[in-house]
C-alpha positions in Angstrom: -8.1 2.7 36.7 -7.6 6.4 36.1 -8.1 8.1 32.9 -4.4 9.0 31.8 -3.6 5.2 32.5 -5.9 4.1 30.0 -3.8 6.2 27.1 -1.7 3.7 25.9 1.7 4.8 24.5 1.5 4.9 20.7 -2.2 6.5 20.7 -2.9 9.6 19.2 -6.2 11.3 18.3 -6.5 14.4 16.5 -10.5 16.1 16.3 -10.9 19.2 14.4 -14.0 21.1 14.7 -15.1 23.6 12.1 -11.7 24.5 11.2 -12.0 26.8 14.4 -10.8 23.8 17.1 -8.8 21.1 17.5 -8.6 18.4 20.4 -5.5 16.2 20.6 -4.1 13.3 22.4 -0.8 11.6 22.3 0.9 14.6 22.5 4.6 14.3 23.7 6.1 18.0 23.5 5.2 21.3 21.9 8.3 21.9 19.3 7.4 25.6 17.9 4.4 27.5 18.7 3.3 31.0 17.4 0.0 32.5 16.0 0.4 31.1 12.8 2.1 27.9 13.1 2.1 25.1 15.8 4.6 22.0 15.8 3.8 19.1 18.2 5.9 16.0 18.7 3.2 13.6 18.8 3.0 9.6 19.2 2.8 9.2 15.7 5.2 11.7 14.3 5.4 15.5 14.1 2.0 17.3 13.3 2.3 20.8 12.1 -1.0 22.7 12.4 -0.8 26.1 10.3 -3.5 28.8 10.6 -4.0 32.1 11.5 -4.7 33.6 15.5 -3.9 30.3 17.0 -3.9 30.0 20.5 -3.3 27.0 22.8 -6.2 26.8 25.5 -4.8 23.9 27.2 -1.5 22.0 27.3 -1.2 18.9 29.8 1.9 17.0 28.6 1.6 14.6 31.6 -1.6 13.3 30.1 -0.5 14.0 26.2 -3.6 16.4 25.7 -3.9 19.6 23.9 -6.7 21.7 22.8 -6.1 24.9 20.2 -8.4 27.2 18.7 -8.1 29.7 15.7 -8.4 29.3 11.7 -7.1 26.0 10.9 -5.7 26.1 7.3 -3.5 22.8 7.5 -2.5 20.0 9.3 0.4 17.7 8.3 2.3 15.0 9.5 6.1 14.2 9.2 8.9 11.9 10.8 10.1 13.3 14.1 13.6 11.6 13.6 15.4 15.1 12.9 13.8 16.1 16.3 15.1 13.6 18.5 18.5 13.8 16.9 18.7 17.3 17.6 17.8 16.4 21.0 15.9 19.6 22.7 12.6 20.8 22.4 11.4 24.7 22.6 10.2 24.3 26.1 13.7 22.2 27.3 15.5 25.3 25.8 13.2 27.8 27.4 13.2 26.1 31.0 16.8 25.6 31.3 
């Protein structure tokens, strides 16, 4: 069984190391991204990461994985219902 097949739907993992890097699984989409804030649609809701000099080292939506670096100031989860009602993510709008 391949590694990506082992990740079950609904599974989400967040690893924060020294407030400087975040490794995530269960990422479905990137909703918004700039150097001070990243909003991700995850299997468990929207995740807002705030900080400074944030940048994405790796994003593999097929596997649901993302790695970020920068100064992490806060992590907050919220419902993703309003996102699904609006219908489109940032990437969908960019790559029409």
